[in-house]
C-alpha positions as CSV (number, residue, x, y, z in Angstrom):
1,M,25.0,23.7,178.0
2,M,28.5,22.1,177.6
3,D,27.1,18.9,176.0
4,K,25.1,21.1,173.5
5,L,28.3,23.0,172.6
6,L,30.1,19.7,172.0
7,L,27.3,18.4,169.8
8,S,27.7,21.6,167.8
9,I,31.3,20.8,167.3
10,F,30.7,17.4,165.8
11,V,27.7,18.3,163.7
12,L,28.7,21.7,162.4
13,S,32.5,21.5,162.2
14,G,34.2,22.0,158.9
15,L,37.1,19.5,159.3
16,C,40.2,20.7,157.5
17,P,43.0,18.5,158.7
18,V,46.6,19.6,158.4
19,S,48.8,16.6,159.3
20,S,52.4,16.1,160.5
21,H,54.1,13.0,162.0
22,R,56.3,12.8,165.0
23,P,57.2,10.0,167.4
24,V,55.9,9.8,171.0
25,R,57.6,7.6,173.6
26,R,55.7,4.7,175.2
27,Y,57.0,2.9,178.2
28,D,56.5,-0.8,179.1
29,F,57.4,-2.5,182.4
30,V,58.5,-6.1,181.9
31,Y,58.2,-8.0,185.2
32,E,60.0,-11.2,184.1
33,P,63.4,-10.7,185.7
34,K,66.6,-10.7,183.6
35,N,70.1,-9.5,184.0
36,M,71.1,-6.2,182.4
37,T,72.4,-7.8,179.1
38,E,69.4,-10.0,178.7
39,A,67.0,-7.1,179.5
40,Q,68.7,-4.9,176.9
41,R,68.5,-7.7,174.3
42,H,64.8,-8.2,175.1
43,C,64.0,-4.5,174.7
44,R,65.8,-4.2,171.5
45,E,64.0,-7.3,170.0
46,K,60.5,-6.4,171.2
47,Y,60.6,-2.6,171.6
48,T,63.2,0.1,170.9
49,D,65.6,-0.2,173.8
50,L,65.9,-0.1,177.5
51,V,64.4,3.1,178.9
52,T,66.1,6.4,178.7
53,I,64.9,8.8,181.4
54,R,65.2,12.3,179.9
55,H,63.6,14.6,182.5
56,A,61.5,14.7,185.7
57,E,58.3,14.1,183.7
58,D,59.6,10.7,182.7
59,V,60.2,9.9,186.3
60,K,56.7,10.9,187.2
61,T,55.2,8.8,184.4
62,L,57.1,5.7,185.4
63,N,56.2,6.1,189.1
64,Q,52.5,6.2,188.0
65,M,52.9,3.1,185.8
66,V,54.7,0.7,188.0
67,D,52.8,-2.2,189.5
68,S,54.4,-2.4,193.0
69,S,52.8,-5.8,193.7
70,K,54.9,-7.3,190.9
71,M,58.1,-5.6,192.2
72,A,58.1,-6.7,195.8
73,D,60.3,-9.8,195.2
74,Y,63.0,-7.6,193.6
75,D,63.1,-4.8,196.2
76,H,61.0,-2.6,193.9
77,V,64.1,-2.1,191.7
78,A,64.1,-2.3,187.9
79,W,66.7,-2.0,185.2
80,I,66.9,1.2,183.2
81,G,69.1,1.9,180.2
82,L,71.9,3.8,182.1
83,Y,75.4,2.2,182.5
84,N,78.9,3.3,183.1
85,D,81.0,2.8,180.0
86,V,84.4,2.1,181.4
87,A,85.8,1.3,177.9
88,S,84.9,4.7,176.3
89,W,88.4,6.2,176.6
90,R,89.3,8.8,173.9
91,W,91.7,11.6,173.4
92,S,91.0,15.3,173.9
93,L,92.2,16.0,170.4
94,S,89.6,14.1,168.4
95,N,90.9,14.9,164.9
96,E,91.2,11.5,163.2
97,S,93.8,12.6,160.7
98,F,96.3,13.1,163.6
99,Y,96.4,9.4,164.3
100,R,97.7,6.6,162.1
101,P,95.8,3.2,162.3
102,G,95.9,1.9,165.9
103,E,97.6,5.0,167.4
104,A,94.4,6.4,169.0
105,Q,94.1,3.1,170.9
106,F,97.6,3.2,172.4
107,R,97.4,2.7,176.2
108,R,100.0,2.3,179.0
109,W,97.8,1.5,181.9
110,G,99.4,0.5,185.2
111,P,98.0,-2.6,187.0
112,G,94.3,-2.4,187.7
113,E,93.9,1.0,186.0
114,G,91.6,2.1,183.2
115,S,88.5,0.5,184.5
116,N,87.5,2.4,187.7
117,N,83.9,3.5,187.7
118,N,84.2,7.0,189.0
119,E,87.5,8.0,187.5
120,Y,87.4,9.6,184.1
121,Y,90.7,11.3,183.5
122,T,94.2,10.0,182.9
123,C,97.6,11.0,184.3
124,M,101.1,9.7,183.8
125,Y,103.5,8.8,186.6
126,A,107.2,9.3,186.6
127,D,107.7,5.7,185.6
128,G,105.6,6.3,182.4
129,S,102.6,4.2,183.5
130,W,99.1,5.7,183.4
131,M,96.4,5.9,186.0
132,D,92.8,7.1,186.0
133,Y,91.7,9.7,188.5
134,P,88.4,11.3,189.5
135,P,87.4,14.8,188.4
136,E,88.3,16.6,191.6
137,A,92.0,15.7,191.4
138,S,94.5,18.4,190.6
139,F,97.9,17.8,189.0
140,R,100.4,19.5,186.7
141,S,100.0,18.7,183.0
142,V,101.6,18.2,179.6
143,C,100.3,20.1,176.6
144,F,101.5,19.7,173.0
145,D,101.9,21.8,169.9
146,A,101.0,19.8,166.7
147,G,102.7,20.3,163.4
148,G,101.4,17.9,160.8
149,L,101.9,14.4,162.3
150,N,104.6,15.7,164.7
151,E,104.1,17.2,168.1
152,T,106.2,19.0,170.7
153,F,105.4,18.4,174.3
154,I,105.3,21.2,176.9
155,F,105.4,20.7,180.7
156,I,102.9,23.0,182.5
157,N,104.1,23.6,186.1
158,I,100.6,24.7,187.3
159,S,98.4,22.4,189.4
160,M,94.9,22.2,187.8
161,K,91.9,19.9,187.5
162,W,91.9,17.9,184.2
163,T,89.1,20.1,182.6
164,E,91.1,23.3,183.6
165,A,94.2,21.8,182.1
166,Q,92.4,21.0,178.9
167,T,91.2,24.6,178.6
168,Y,94.6,26.0,179.3
169,C,96.3,23.7,176.7
170,R,93.7,24.6,174.1
171,D,94.0,28.3,174.8
172,N,97.8,28.3,174.7
173,H,98.8,25.3,172.6
174,T,97.1,22.7,170.6
175,D,95.6,20.5,173.3
176,L,96.4,18.2,176.2
177,A,99.0,15.7,175.1
178,S,97.9,12.7,173.0
179,V,100.2,9.7,173.3
180,R,100.3,7.6,170.2
181,N,103.2,5.2,170.8
182,L,105.9,4.2,173.2
183,A,108.3,6.8,171.8
184,E,105.9,9.6,172.6
185,N,105.2,8.1,176.0
186,Q,108.9,8.2,176.7
187,K,109.2,11.9,175.7
188,I,106.4,12.8,178.2
189,Q,108.0,10.6,180.9
190,D,111.2,12.5,180.5
191,L,109.3,15.7,181.4
192,V,107.7,14.4,184.5
193,P,109.5,15.4,187.7
194,S,110.7,12.6,190.0
195,Q,107.8,11.3,192.0
196,G,105.6,13.6,189.9
197,I,102.2,13.1,188.2
198,V,100.9,14.9,185.1
199,W,97.6,15.0,183.2
200,I,97.6,13.8,179.6
201,G,94.7,14.1,177.2
202,L,92.9,10.7,177.6
203,F,89.5,10.8,179.2
204,R,86.2,8.9,179.0
205,D,82.6,9.9,178.9
206,G,81.3,7.9,181.8
207,W,77.5,7.3,182.2
208,K,75.7,6.6,178.9
209,W,72.2,5.4,177.9
210,S,71.8,2.1,176.2
211,H,70.9,3.6,172.8
212,G,74.2,5.6,172.9
213,T,73.2,9.1,174.0
214,H,74.2,11.3,176.9
215,S,71.9,13.3,179.1
216,S,72.5,16.0,181.7
217,F,69.4,14.8,183.7
218,T,70.2,12.7,186.7
219,N,68.0,11.2,189.5
220,W,70.5,9.5,191.8
221,K,69.6,8.3,195.3
222,Q,71.6,10.0,198.0
223,G,75.1,8.5,198.1
224,E,74.9,7.3,194.5
225,P,76.6,6.5,192.3
226,K,78.8,4.9,194.9
227,L,82.4,4.0,194.3
228,S,82.3,0.3,193.3
229,E,82.8,-2.1,190.5
230,E,79.1,-2.0,189.6
231,T,78.5,-0.4,186.3
232,C,74.7,-0.9,185.6
233,V,71.9,1.3,186.9
234,A,68.4,0.5,188.2
235,A,65.5,2.7,189.4
236,N,64.3,2.1,192.9
237,F,60.5,2.5,193.0
238,S,60.4,2.3,196.8
239,A,62.4,5.6,196.6
240,D,60.3,7.4,194.0
241,G,62.2,5.9,191.1
242,Q,65.6,7.3,192.1
243,W,68.7,5.6,190.6
244,Q,71.2,3.3,192.1
245,V,74.1,1.3,190.7
246,S,73.7,-2.5,190.7
247,H,75.6,-5.6,189.7
248,C,74.9,-6.2,186.0
249,Q,74.2,-9.9,186.6
250,D,71.4,-9.2,189.1
251,M,68.0,-10.6,188.0
252,R,65.5,-7.7,187.9
253,P,62.4,-6.5,186.2
254,F,63.1,-3.8,183.6
255,I,61.6,-1.0,181.6
256,C,61.6,-0.7,177.8
257,Y,60.6,2.1,175.6
258,T,59.2,2.4,172.1
259,D,59.1,5.4,169.8
260,V,55.6,5.3,168.3
261,P,54.9,7.4,165.2
262,V,51.8,9.4,165.7
263,S,49.8,11.8,163.5
264,K,49.1,15.3,164.6
265,Q,46.1,17.0,163.1
266,V,44.9,20.5,163.3
267,I,41.2,20.6,162.9
268,K,39.2,23.8,162.4
269,V,35.9,23.7,164.3
270,R,32.8,25.9,164.2
271,L,30.8,26.3,167.4
272,Q,27.2,27.6,167.8
273,K,26.7,29.1,171.2
274,S,23.4,28.4,172.9
275,S,23.8,31.4,175.1
276,S,25.5,34.7,174.4
277,S,26.8,34.7,178.0
278,V,29.2,31.8,177.3
279,D,32.8,32.9,176.8
280,L,34.4,30.3,174.7
281,N,37.9,31.7,175.4
282,D,37.4,31.1,179.1
283,P,40.2,28.6,180.1
284,V,37.7,26.6,182.3
285,V,35.3,26.4,179.4
286,M,38.0,25.3,177.0
287,E,39.4,22.7,179.4
288,N,36.0,21.2,179.9
289,M,35.4,21.0,176.2
290,L,38.7,19.3,175.6
291,E,37.9,16.6,178.3
292,K,34.5,15.9,176.8
293,L,35.9,15.8,173.3
294,K,38.6,13.4,174.4
295,Q,36.0,11.1,176.0
296,R,33.8,11.2,172.9
297,L,36.8,10.3,170.7
298,K,37.7,7.4,173.1
299,D,34.1,6.2,172.9
300,Q,34.5,6.0,169.1
301,G,37.6,3.8,169.4
302,L,40.6,6.0,169.7
303,D,43.2,4.9,172.3
304,D,44.0,6.4,175.7
305,H,47.2,8.1,174.4
306,I,45.3,10.7,172.4
307,Q,46.2,14.3,173.3
308,L,44.1,17.4,172.5
309,S,44.9,21.0,172.8
310,W,43.6,24.3,171.5
311,K,45.7,26.2,169.0
312,K,45.9,29.9,169.9
313,Q,45.8,32.6,167.2
314,P,48.4,35.4,167.0
315,D,46.3,37.6,169.4
316,G,46.4,34.8,172.0
317,K,42.7,33.8,171.6
318,V,41.5,30.4,170.3
319,F,37.9,31.4,169.2
320,H,36.8,34.3,167.1
321,K,33.4,35.3,165.9
322,E,33.1,34.1,162.3
323,E,32.8,36.7,159.6
324,K,30.2,36.0,156.9
325,K,31.8,34.2,154.0
326,T,31.0,33.5,150.4
327,Q,30.2,29.9,149.4
328,D,33.7,29.4,147.9
329,E,35.3,30.5,151.1
330,K,33.5,27.9,153.1
331,T,35.3,25.0,151.5
332,C,38.3,23.4,153.1
333,P,41.8,24.3,151.9
334,E,44.0,21.7,150.3
335,K,45.9,19.5,152.8
336,D,49.3,20.9,153.6
337,E,52.2,19.4,155.6
338,L,53.2,21.3,158.7
């Protein structure tokens, strides 16, 4: 009976396509090992970029795609597009008009500071040097009030985490202190108690994807990201694709992605039931019809990425008994863009 219904779809359908275009993401494993920089270059030349993993469904897809036999020599670990951007420091006050040329780039790092993987926020010591600290640290802070290009610094004698200090300064002043030159650095230094440490407004974004975006989704292995000098990230497919940091010069397979433009079409179909007992709105019946339709379309040359779904009407149903129409009403409407 199902085959007969499908035959009715192809023979009796009045096809009235309504088209729209949106990209879908395709993933490709490249098993020729490269370091992170080479892998990124290859993906950008041949595809779109190193893979961005946006949600758990992406993880599931990659686990289903991986060819484990080609990964064994590399501990089943492949590069993804995530890395720790240790050079992304910027000021809490982002207004560009507040900074003259070069002032937003002023730094006063102490030896070995400003490049630690898991430390995202900046404080000043009593000697005027800067150090980076992790998010859980708590110190006193320096806010500022801005008036044009001038600023007044205010010492806040309350121990807070950096994000709490930022909120406090924005609520009560202009922001956490921006330091644009040595003179301003000295003004803040004069406020720091002996042996004291204070937050200033410099911070960095941390983990980024190769194409420049951020994502709240993470899939770290237990104990990762570990505190180390390693800034690149790979997926371990012996651990269900969970992430681990790795030395950027390691030679590994990698995963690229491509945004592929596709056409979405809404097609009106007319079915002729061979039995009045068949409920076309039965979810099982609709699912079976979709599977058979998809197979018929593949047999006619469409690729495996085709996706089909039923479009529900406002009442929640897909199919309705057709009212008798005039000859003019049976013609297809003009093509519209969704």
